[in-house]
NUDO-756834 format. One record per residue (C-alpha): residue number from 1; x negated, y negated, z. Coordinates in nm, 2 decimals, padded with zeros to 4 digits. Layout:
! NUDO-756834
 num      u      v      w
 NUM      X      Y      Z
...
! end
This chain:
! NUDO-756834
 num      u      v      w
   1 -13.38 -10.64  06.37
   2 -13.39 -10.26  06.39
   3 -13.09 -10.03  06.33
   4 -13.12 -09.91  06.69
   5 -13.09 -10.26  06.83
   6 -12.79 -10.34  06.61
   7 -12.62 -10.02  06.72
   8 -12.68 -10.09  07.09
   9 -12.55 -10.45  07.04
  10 -12.23 -10.32  06.88
  11 -12.18 -10.08  07.17
  12 -12.23 -10.35  07.43
  13 -12.00 -10.59  07.26
  14 -11.73 -10.32  07.22
  15 -11.76 -10.22  07.59
  16 -11.74 -10.58  07.71
  17 -11.44 -10.65  07.48
  18 -11.27 -10.34  07.62
  19 -11.33 -10.45  07.98
  20 -11.21 -10.81  07.91
  21 -10.90 -10.70  07.73
  22 -10.79 -10.43  07.97
  23 -10.48 -10.52  08.17
  24 -10.52 -10.54  08.55
  25 -10.45 -10.20  08.71
  26 -10.22 -10.20  09.00
  27 -10.37 -10.06  09.32
  28 -10.21 -09.88  09.61
  29 -10.27 -10.14  09.88
  30 -10.15 -10.05  10.22
  31 -10.21 -10.25  10.54
  32 -10.12 -10.24  10.91
  33 -09.91 -10.52  11.05
  34 -09.82 -10.56  11.42
  35 -09.44 -10.63  11.41
  36 -09.34 -10.63  11.78
  37 -09.48 -10.63  12.14
  38 -09.14 -10.60  12.31
  39 -08.90 -10.31  12.33
  40 -08.98 -09.98  12.51
  41 -09.21 -10.02  12.81
  42 -09.58 -09.94  12.73
  43 -09.62 -09.57  12.73
  44 -09.79 -09.26  12.59
  45 -09.68 -08.90  12.52
  46 -09.34 -09.00  12.37
  47 -09.20 -08.87  12.04
  48 -09.03 -09.04  11.74
  49 -08.83 -08.94  11.43
  50 -08.66 -09.14  11.16
  51 -08.29 -09.11  11.12
  52 -08.24 -09.17  10.74
  53 -07.86 -09.17  10.76
  54 -07.86 -09.46  11.00
  55 -08.19 -09.62  10.89
  56 -08.34 -09.63  11.24
  57 -08.65 -09.48  11.41
  58 -08.55 -09.30  11.72
  59 -08.79 -09.28  12.02
  60 -08.74 -09.07  12.33
  61 -08.93 -09.03  12.66
  62 -09.30 -09.06  12.73
  63 -09.50 -09.16  13.03
  64 -09.52 -09.52  13.14
  65 -09.64 -09.71  13.46
  66 -09.34 -09.57  13.65
  67 -09.41 -09.21  13.54
  68 -09.20 -08.99  13.31
  69 -08.93 -09.16  13.11
  70 -08.59 -09.06  12.98
  71 -08.48 -09.35  12.77
  72 -08.37 -09.34  12.41
  73 -08.46 -09.64  12.19
  74 -08.40 -09.72  11.82
  75 -08.61 -09.95  11.59
  76 -08.42 -10.10  11.29
  77 -08.72 -10.27  11.14
  78 -08.66 -10.60  11.33
  79 -08.61 -10.51  11.69
  80 -08.59 -10.23  11.94
  81 -08.25 -10.14  12.11
  82 -08.21 -09.93  12.42
  83 -07.94 -09.67  12.32
  84 -07.92 -09.43  12.61
  85 -08.07 -09.35  12.95
  86 -07.90 -09.01  12.98
  87 -07.96 -08.68  12.80
  88 -08.28 -08.48  12.82
  89 -08.45 -08.51  13.16
  90 -08.74 -08.76  13.18
  91 -09.03 -08.60  13.01
  92 -09.34 -08.65  12.80
  93 -09.55 -08.44  12.55
  94 -09.24 -08.31  12.38
  95 -09.18 -08.31  12.00
  96 -08.90 -08.44  11.77
  97 -08.80 -08.41  11.41
  98 -08.50 -08.53  11.21
  99 -08.26 -08.28  11.05
 100 -08.14 -08.47  10.74
 101 -07.89 -08.21  10.64
 102 -07.70 -08.23  10.97
 103 -07.79 -08.59  11.06
 104 -07.94 -08.49  11.40
 105 -08.27 -08.56  11.57
 106 -08.40 -08.24  11.72
 107 -08.60 -08.24  12.04
 108 -08.78 -07.95  12.20
 109 -08.98 -07.89  12.51
 110 -09.21 -08.13  12.70
 111 -09.31 -08.16  13.06
 112 -09.07 -08.28  13.32
 113 -09.23 -08.14  13.64
 114 -09.26 -07.81  13.47
 115 -09.28 -07.68  13.12
 116 -08.95 -07.72  12.94
 117 -08.78 -07.49  12.69
 118 -08.46 -07.68  12.61
 119 -08.35 -07.78  12.26
 120 -08.15 -08.11  12.24
 121 -08.00 -08.30  11.95
 122 -07.92 -08.67  11.91
 123 -07.63 -08.77  11.68
 124 -07.69 -09.14  11.70
 125 -07.46 -09.18  12.00
 126 -07.52 -08.90  12.25
 127 -07.76 -08.62  12.33
 128 -07.63 -08.26  12.33
 129 -07.81 -07.96  12.48
 130 -07.81 -07.70  12.21
 131 -08.02 -07.41  12.34
 132 -08.22 -07.30  12.63
 133 -08.37 -06.99  12.46
 134 -08.61 -06.96  12.17
 135 -08.98 -07.07  12.20
 136 -09.12 -07.03  12.55
 137 -09.12 -07.35  12.76
 138 -09.41 -07.56  12.65
 139 -09.55 -07.90  12.58
 140 -09.81 -08.06  12.35
 141 -09.67 -07.87  12.04
 142 -09.57 -08.02  11.70
 143 -09.26 -08.02  11.49
 144 -09.16 -08.12  11.13
 145 -08.83 -08.08  10.94
 146 -08.84 -07.87  10.61
 147 -08.57 -08.04  10.41
 148 -08.59 -07.78  10.12
 149 -08.51 -07.49  10.36
 150 -08.30 -07.69  10.61
 151 -08.51 -07.58  10.92
 152 -08.71 -07.76  11.18
 153 -09.06 -07.59  11.21
 154 -09.24 -07.57  11.54
 155 -09.60 -07.46  11.59
 156 -09.84 -07.42  11.89
 157 -09.84 -07.60  12.22
 158 -09.93 -07.53  12.58
 159 -09.73 -07.25  12.73
 160 -09.76 -07.21  13.11
 161 -10.13 -07.27  13.11
 162 -10.22 -07.10  12.78
 163 -10.26 -07.23  12.42
 164 -10.00 -07.09  12.18
 165 -10.02 -07.00  11.81
 166 -09.66 -06.91  11.73
 167 -09.45 -07.06  11.45
 168 -09.08 -07.09  11.51
 169 -08.79 -07.24  11.30
 170 -08.46 -07.39  11.42
 171 -08.17 -07.38  11.17
 172 -07.93 -07.59  11.37
 173 -07.79 -07.29  11.56
 174 -08.08 -07.07  11.68
 175 -08.45 -07.04  11.69
 176 -08.63 -06.76  11.49
 177 -09.00 -06.66  11.54
 178 -09.15 -06.67  11.20
 179 -09.52 -06.61  11.25
 180 -09.78 -06.53  11.51
 181 -10.08 -06.57  11.27
 182 -10.22 -06.87  11.10
 183 -10.38 -07.16  11.28
 184 -10.55 -07.05  11.60
 185 -10.36 -07.11  11.92
 186 -10.38 -07.48  11.98
 187 -10.23 -07.79  12.13
 188 -10.21 -08.17  12.06
 189 -10.22 -08.12  11.68
 190 -09.99 -08.30  11.45
 191 -09.75 -08.19  11.17
 192 -09.56 -08.36  10.88
 193 -09.34 -08.22  10.60
 194 -09.46 -08.29  10.24
 195 -09.13 -08.30  10.06
 196 -09.29 -08.33  09.71
 197 -09.48 -08.01  09.75
 198 -09.24 -07.82  09.99
 199 -09.51 -07.77  10.26
 200 -09.55 -07.85  10.63
 201 -09.89 -07.99  10.69
 202 -10.08 -07.93  11.02
 203 -10.40 -08.10  11.11
 204 -10.64 -08.08  11.40
 205 -10.57 -08.02  11.77
 206 -10.76 -07.84  12.04
 207 -10.81 -07.46  12.03
 208 -11.10 -07.44  12.28
 209 -11.28 -07.71  12.09
 210 -11.16 -08.01  11.89
 211 -11.05 -07.89  11.54
 212 -11.06 -08.05  11.19
 213 -10.87 -07.78  11.00
 214 -10.59 -07.86  10.75
 215 -10.32 -07.60  10.72
 216 -10.00 -07.57  10.52
 217 -09.68 -07.37  10.59
 218 -09.47 -07.27  10.29
 219 -09.19 -07.11  10.48
 220 -09.35 -06.76  10.47
 221 -09.72 -06.80  10.57
 222 -09.98 -07.04  10.67
 223 -10.27 -07.13  10.43
 224 -10.60 -07.29  10.53
 225 -10.65 -07.59  10.30
 226 -10.98 -07.72  10.43
 227 -11.18 -07.84  10.72
 228 -11.32 -08.17  10.58
 229 -11.17 -08.51  10.61
 230 -11.10 -08.67  10.95
 231 -11.33 -08.57  11.23
 232 -11.22 -08.30  11.47
 233 -10.96 -08.46  11.70
 234 -10.64 -08.42  11.90
 235 -10.36 -08.64  12.03
 236 -10.33 -08.81  11.68
 237 -10.01 -08.87  11.49
 238 -09.89 -08.81  11.14
 239 -09.60 -08.90  10.91
 240 -09.51 -08.83  10.55
 241 -09.48 -09.13  10.32
 242 -09.23 -08.99  10.06
 243 -09.25 -09.30  09.83
 244 -09.62 -09.25  09.78
 245 -09.65 -08.87  09.83
 246 -09.91 -08.91  10.11
 247 -09.93 -08.78  10.47
 248 -10.05 -09.06  10.69
 249 -10.27 -08.98  10.99
 250 -10.37 -09.23  11.26
 251 -10.59 -09.23  11.56
 252 -10.64 -08.96  11.82
 253 -10.95 -08.87  12.02
 254 -11.26 -08.71  11.88
 255 -11.59 -08.62  12.03
 256 -11.68 -08.99  12.02
 257 -11.37 -09.10  12.21
 258 -11.05 -09.27  12.11
 259 -11.02 -09.33  11.73
 260 -10.87 -09.61  11.52
 261 -10.90 -09.46  11.17
 262 -10.62 -09.43  10.91
 263 -10.64 -09.13  10.68
 264 -10.42 -09.01  10.40
 265 -10.37 -08.66  10.25
 266 -10.26 -08.64  09.89
 267 -10.19 -08.27  09.88
 268 -10.56 -08.19  09.79
 269 -10.79 -08.42  09.98
 270 -10.81 -08.65  10.27
 271 -10.91 -09.02  10.21
 272 -11.01 -09.27  10.47
 273 -10.79 -09.57  10.41
 274 -10.85 -09.81  10.70
 275 -11.07 -09.86  11.01
 276 -10.88 -10.17  11.13
 277 -10.53 -10.22  11.25
 278 -10.40 -10.08  11.58
 279 -10.66 -10.05  11.84
 280 -10.83 -09.71  11.90
 281 -10.57 -09.49  12.07
 282 -10.43 -09.15  12.14
 283 -10.09 -09.00  12.24
 284 -09.90 -09.25  12.02
 285 -09.61 -09.15  11.79
 286 -09.53 -09.23  11.43
 287 -09.23 -09.19  11.19
 288 -09.18 -09.29  10.82
 289 -08.90 -09.53  10.75
 290 -08.80 -09.43  10.40
 291 -08.55 -09.72  10.36
 292 -08.83 -09.98  10.40
 293 -09.12 -09.78  10.28
 294 -09.33 -09.82  10.60
 295 -09.48 -09.59  10.86
 296 -09.38 -09.70  11.21
 297 -09.62 -09.65  11.50
 298 -09.55 -09.72  11.87
 299 -09.74 -09.71  12.19
 300 -10.01 -09.46  12.29
 301 -10.33 -09.48  12.48
 302 -10.39 -09.39  12.84
 303 -10.39 -09.76  12.92
 304 -10.02 -09.77  12.83
 305 -09.96 -09.96  12.50
 306 -09.63 -10.12  12.40
 307 -09.71 -10.25  12.05
 308 -09.52 -10.16  11.74
 309 -09.71 -10.15  11.41
 310 -09.62 -10.07  11.05
 311 -09.83 -09.93  10.77
 312 -09.69 -10.04  10.44
 313 -09.76 -10.23  10.11
 314 -09.93 -10.56  10.15
 315 -09.77 -10.89  10.02
 316 -09.83 -10.94  09.65
 317 -09.84 -11.32  09.60
 318 -09.91 -11.31  09.22
 319 -09.67 -11.02  09.15
 320 -09.93 -10.81  08.96
 321 -09.86 -10.49  09.15
 322 -10.17 -10.51  09.37
 323 -10.13 -10.62  09.73
 324 -10.33 -10.93  09.84
 325 -10.56 -10.74  10.07
 326 -10.68 -10.53  09.77
 327 -10.66 -10.81  09.51
 328 -10.98 -11.00  09.44
 329 -10.77 -11.27  09.27
 330 -10.45 -11.28  09.48
 331 -10.32 -11.59  09.30
 332 -10.40 -11.47  08.94
 333 -10.14 -11.23  08.80
 334 -10.38 -11.13  08.52
 335 -10.68 -11.02  08.73
 336 -10.75 -10.82  09.04
 337 -11.13 -10.90  09.04
 338 -11.30 -11.23  08.96
 339 -11.48 -11.06  08.67
 340 -11.72 -11.26  08.46
 341 -11.53 -11.59  08.46
 342 -11.37 -11.60  08.81
 343 -11.01 -11.60  08.92
 344 -10.77 -11.81  08.71
 345 -11.00 -11.79  08.40
 346 -10.95 -11.52  08.14
 347 -11.26 -11.31  08.05
 348 -11.19 -11.35  07.68
 349 -11.46 -11.34  07.41
 350 -11.31 -11.50  07.10
 351 -11.61 -11.46  06.88
 352 -11.69 -11.10  06.99
 353 -12.05 -11.17  07.06
 354 -12.05 -11.00  07.40
 355 -12.06 -11.33  07.60
 356 -11.73 -11.44  07.76
 357 -11.60 -11.77  07.65
 358 -11.64 -11.92  07.99
 359 -12.02 -11.87  07.96
 360 -12.05 -11.92  07.59
 361 -12.17 -12.26  07.47
 362 -12.04 -12.17  07.12
 363 -11.72 -11.96  07.19
 364 -11.63 -11.96  06.82
 365 -11.98 -11.88  06.68
 366 -12.07 -11.51  06.70
 367 -12.43 -11.59  06.63
 368 -12.50 -11.84  06.91
 369 -12.42 -11.88  07.28
 370 -12.57 -12.23  07.30
 371 -12.56 -12.52  07.05
 372 -12.94 -12.51  07.02
 373 -13.11 -12.74  06.79
 374 -12.84 -12.75  06.52
 375 -12.52 -12.71  06.71
 376 -12.25 -12.44  06.71
 377 -12.18 -12.29  06.37
 378 -12.52 -12.39  06.23
 379 -12.83 -12.17  06.24
 380 -13.12 -12.33  06.43
 381 -13.32 -12.33  06.11
 382 -13.08 -12.59  05.96
 383 -13.35 -12.85  05.94
 384 -13.56 -12.63  05.71
 385 -13.27 -12.65  05.46
 386 -13.25 -13.03  05.45
 387 -13.40 -13.12  05.11
 388 -13.35 -13.50  05.11
 389 -13.30 -13.77  05.37
 390 -13.27 -14.13  05.27
 391 -13.19 -14.46  05.45
 392 -13.20 -14.83  05.34
 393 -13.09 -15.16  05.48
 394 -12.94 -15.45  05.27
 395 -12.82 -15.79  05.36
 396 -12.46 -15.86  05.26
 397 -12.24 -16.15  05.36
 398 -12.48 -16.25  05.64
 399 -12.49 -15.90  05.79
 400 -12.71 -15.60  05.74
 401 -12.57 -15.27  05.62
 402 -12.77 -14.97  05.70
 403 -12.69 -14.67  05.48
 404 -12.80 -14.31  05.55
 405 -12.76 -14.00  05.33
 406 -12.87 -13.64  05.32
 407 -12.87 -13.33  05.10
 408 -12.90 -12.98  05.24
 409 -12.88 -12.63  05.12
 410 -12.62 -12.53  05.38
 411 -12.25 -12.43  05.37
 412 -11.98 -12.69  05.33
 413 -11.86 -12.82  05.67
 414 -12.20 -12.78  05.84
 415 -12.21 -13.05  06.10
 416 -12.49 -13.30  06.16
 417 -12.53 -13.62  06.36
 418 -12.70 -13.94  06.24
 419 -12.82 -14.18  06.51
 420 -12.94 -14.54  06.48
 421 -13.24 -14.63  06.70
 422 -13.17 -14.32  06.92
 423 -12.80 -14.41  06.98
 424 -12.47 -14.50  06.81
 425 -12.42 -14.14  06.68
 426 -12.22 -14.08  06.37
 427 -12.10 -13.72  06.32
 428 -12.09 -13.60  05.96
 429 -12.02 -13.27  05.78
 430 -12.16 -13.15  05.45
 431 -11.93 -13.16  05.15
 432 -11.90 -12.89  04.89
 433 -12.21 -13.02  04.72
 434 -12.42 -13.01  05.04
 435 -12.41 -13.39  05.09
 436 -12.32 -13.63  05.37
 437 -12.36 -14.00  05.43
 438 -12.27 -14.27  05.68
 439 -12.35 -14.64  05.75
 440 -12.38 -14.90  06.02
 441 -12.33 -15.28  06.01
 442 -12.57 -15.49  06.23
 443 -12.71 -15.84  06.27
 444 -13.04 -15.72  06.40
 445 -13.35 -15.77  06.19
 446 -13.66 -15.57  06.17
 447 -13.76 -15.21  06.14
 448 -13.49 -14.96  06.24
 449 -13.49 -14.59  06.30
 450 -13.23 -14.36  06.14
 451 -13.26 -13.99  06.24
 452 -13.08 -13.66  06.19
 453 -13.06 -13.61  06.57
 454 -13.06 -13.23  06.54
 455 -13.38 -13.25  06.35
 456 -13.56 -13.53  06.53
 457 -13.82 -13.29  06.66
 458 -13.87 -13.18  06.30
 459 -13.95 -13.54  06.20
 460 -13.64 -13.60  06.00
 461 -13.62 -13.97  06.07
 462 -13.64 -14.27  05.84
 463 -13.74 -14.63  05.92
 464 -13.56 -14.89  05.70
 465 -13.65 -15.25  05.74
 466 -13.37 -15.52  05.76
 467 -13.51 -15.85  05.64
! end
């Protein structure tokens, strides 16, 4: 064998051993689950925000079969509850964000027979009108709460028939115009605040054409981060998953129509995470429930949808840290892929020969993967090392005793098998002198055949005669 072949063999064995000994790596396995079909009437153009102090997702307004709506609902992870029917006028295409420092849901704008410029706040019990000045009356804008700076950020929208590109901030008392440059004037985009990086993320919208730009606001200026990822779209929704450090985007409408993709932004790149889950839709709303670690989605679609969905970690039956939907072996805590041996069977290689034990006919013999002619632990040229094979039959006390013995130049413990007339096997092992023997007792007369079964093809058989 050449040095090159030996070296390659060592590399293959080492790589296989590494793969088979590596622990199962946990995967970030997220799935959509439909959790309710009752609650608010089917609608679109509503807004949602998560109240972290009260652990509920707050929904207001929208457009249902009866027209514009003015209801306030809350989702606690199990059921929806109608909390108010008074407060802001019935409207849709408004925006909301939760001010965690003050424990208030902030609502601005929308359309209620005309473009609206009111600022309202929900304290968990009642709505309060906080301002009628600030950004011009508008709808189809987006908002997100910057928890590091304690302000609600608003960008864009549709202002009395024109797209808007202004950036405003609400500090709980007054609005301040912060920028007029950055993303082009647009509407029906989405925003979410990345608390790990201290940035408000904006994606997509309509600025005369469907847009696929990703922008970030750091409190002072907007920065364009890219234009690749989800297809150009509008009427989508986003929420920030603070447990995983990901902005989740779902749905919207692109040039191909309504969309049902789920994308995630990790601060650098977009990744397509799912194409199944809620049906293709637009004008829905989402909010991240930090207490339960799920993104809540409700409604949407021009056909009026009333489903509640949640994007969260999948069940992990075997407790290996990888959800069942991503686990190729959901009942095996030691594997997330079947690997060489399949689920429930370790991919171990005890003899280090590069063949997993489950496929190795000689799992303790590094030189063989099948027993071959001479069996595991014995080179297949074992018959060449047998120097003597004897067998005789003698009559004693009315019975015949057939003896067989051998001598071989092989290591102590080397196994062999003697057979009588092709059956009745007797397993033997060589002693420290390279010898082994056995015997049978029989009443049958005549010529018999005694063979070293491993060496039958090599002619290592004897034919004693019992007479």
